N, C-alpha and C positions, 0 to 999 in steps of 0.2 A: 879472407886470409890464406896465404900460402902455406902449405904443409911443410914442416920440418923433417928431413929425411936423416935418419940416423944408422950407423952401422955398428951398433953395440948389442950384447946379448942380455943386459939387465938394465932395468931403469928402477931407481929408487927414489919416490918423491919425498920432498922434504916438508917439513911441518905439517899443515893441513891441507896438504895437496894430494890429489887421488889420479891414478893413471887408470883410464877406462879403454878397454878394447870395444870398439865402435860395431854396433850390430849392423848387418848388411841391410841396405835400403831395398825397397820394394821394387822389383823389377816391372811388375805390371799391375795396372789398376784393377779394383774390384771388378769392372765390365770386362777385362781381359784385354785392354789395350797395352801394348809393350811401350815403356818409357824410355827415350834416349836419355843419356847421361846429363845432357844439360836440362831436362826437365825434372829430373829427380831432386827431392828436398833432402837436405842435411839430416841424418838420422839424429835421433835425441835419446835413444835407448843404447845402453851398452852394459857390459859386465865389468866389474872392478877387477883390475889386474895386479894393482899395488897401491898401498896407502902408506902415507907418511906417519910420522910418530905421533901428531896431533898438534894442535894450537896450544902455545904457552898462556896461561892465564896471567893476571897481574900479579899474584904472589910467587910465580915462577914455575909453578907445577903445570904438567902437561894435561889437558883435556882430552879424554878418550874420543876417538873416532866413532861417528855413529854408523859408519858403513864398514863392512869388513870384505876381505877377499872373497871374491866369487858372487857378491851381491850383484843383481840386475837392477840397473838404476835409470831414472828419468832426470835429465840434466837440461839446463837452460840451452836454447838454440845456438847463440853466438858467444857462449862462454868457452874459456880455455884455449891451449895452442894445440892445432893438429899436429900429430906426429906420425911419421910412417916409418916402421920397422920391417924391412922386407916388404913382403906383399901386404902385411897387416895394418890396419889404421887404428890409431889410439888418440886419445883426448887427454891432455893434462891439465886438470882444472881444479880450483879451490873447493872444499867440502861446501862452502855455502852455496855453490853454484848447483848443487844437486838437490832436485826438487822433490823426489820420492825414490823408494824402493818399491820396485814392482815385481810380480811374481809371474 
């Protein structure tokens, strides 16, 4: 999927969406071999940069988000929309696509 490039200063996700700053992918293998850009895997770990207000339940109230600003999370490999703000890479995805909070 192609990345969307934006020239804005802030992004506020809606509903149960989460805006994640993608962690840098590995430059070399554990054996010391440098990887070209074409051989690198898409990272699945990132830091939560912004969260939406939460999903609406059937009675109209909002469910609280399980992740919060600054959490380091593991997310599905092909989930969300890739977004580029300046030189930084982000992913906008639904909270259900987050697999775990990692330390």
